C-alpha positions in Angstrom: -15.5 99.3 -75.2 -11.8 100.7 -75.0 -11.3 104.4 -75.7 -10.4 105.3 -79.6 -6.8 105.3 -80.8 -5.4 108.7 -81.5 -3.7 108.3 -85.2 -1.9 110.9 -87.1 -0.6 110.0 -90.8 1.4 112.7 -92.3 3.1 112.6 -95.8 6.9 113.2 -95.6 8.4 112.9 -99.0 7.8 109.3 -100.6 6.4 108.0 -97.5 3.9 108.9 -94.6 4.9 108.9 -90.9 2.3 107.0 -88.9 1.8 108.0 -85.0 -0.5 106.2 -83.0 -1.5 106.4 -79.2 -3.5 103.6 -78.1 -5.4 103.7 -74.7 -5.1 100.5 -72.9 -4.3 99.8 -69.2 -1.5 97.0 -70.0 -1.5 95.0 -66.8 1.4 92.6 -66.5 -0.3 90.1 -63.9 2.6 90.9 -61.3 1.1 94.0 -59.6 -0.9 93.6 -56.4 -4.0 95.8 -55.2 -4.5 97.7 -52.1 -6.0 94.1 -50.5 -3.0 92.2 -51.8 -4.6 90.4 -54.5 -2.9 89.9 -57.8 -4.0 92.2 -60.6 -4.7 89.8 -63.6 -2.8 90.3 -66.7 -4.3 92.3 -69.4 -2.2 93.3 -72.2 -2.3 93.9 -76.4 -0.9 90.8 -78.0 -1.5 91.6 -81.6 -1.2 94.9 -83.7 -1.7 95.1 -87.4 -1.7 98.1 -89.8 -3.3 98.5 -93.1 -2.7 101.0 -95.9 -5.8 101.2 -97.9 -6.9 97.6 -96.9 -3.1 96.1 -97.6 -1.4 95.1 -94.3 1.8 96.7 -94.0 2.7 96.1 -90.2 2.2 93.4 -87.9 3.4 92.9 -84.2 3.3 90.6 -81.4 3.4 92.6 -78.2 3.5 91.1 -74.4 2.9 92.2 -70.9 6.4 94.5 -70.8 4.8 97.2 -73.0 3.8 100.4 -71.1 0.3 101.7 -70.1 -1.3 103.6 -73.2 1.5 102.5 -75.7 2.6 105.0 -78.5 3.8 103.5 -81.8 5.5 105.2 -84.7 6.2 103.8 -88.2 6.5 104.8 -92.1 4.4 103.7 -95.0 6.3 104.0 -98.4 4.2 105.3 -101.2 1.4 106.5 -99.1 -0.1 110.0 -100.3 -2.5 112.4 -98.8 -6.1 110.9 -98.8 -5.0 107.3 -98.4 -6.4 105.5 -95.5 -4.5 103.9 -92.5 -6.4 101.5 -90.3 -5.1 100.2 -87.0 -6.3 96.8 -85.1 -5.1 95.6 -81.9 -6.0 92.5 -80.1 -5.7 91.8 -76.2 -5.1 88.6 -74.1 -8.8 88.7 -72.9 -10.1 88.7 -76.7 -11.1 92.6 -76.9 -10.1 94.4 -80.2 -10.4 97.7 -81.4 -10.0 99.3 -84.9 -9.6 102.9 -85.9 -8.7 104.3 -89.0 -7.1 107.9 -90.1 -6.7 109.7 -93.4 -3.2 110.7 -94.5 -2.6 114.2 -94.5 
C-alpha cells in the first residue's frame, strides 16, 4: 500500500487553496538498474479531487511527472469544515484515496 498523501486545504477569501504531496516513485520505464536491466514504468495516470463528494478536478498524468509529485489548486465556494478528497490510480492498477478538512 502506498504511503498516505499529505493534503492541506485552507480558506483564502471565497475559495480554498488545496496543496497535495503524493508519495509515489514515478518510474518512466527508461532508467536502468545496477545490473543494466530496464526498470519497468510505474507512474500515476489519473488524479481526481472531490469537494464534499462533487468532482472539482480531474487530471491525466504520464511518466514525465516527477517522483513524489506536488499539486496545488483552488476550489471556489469551499468553507471551513468542508471535505476535500484526492484519489489517484497508477499504471499498475494501484489506487490511493485520502481526505482532508478545509481549515
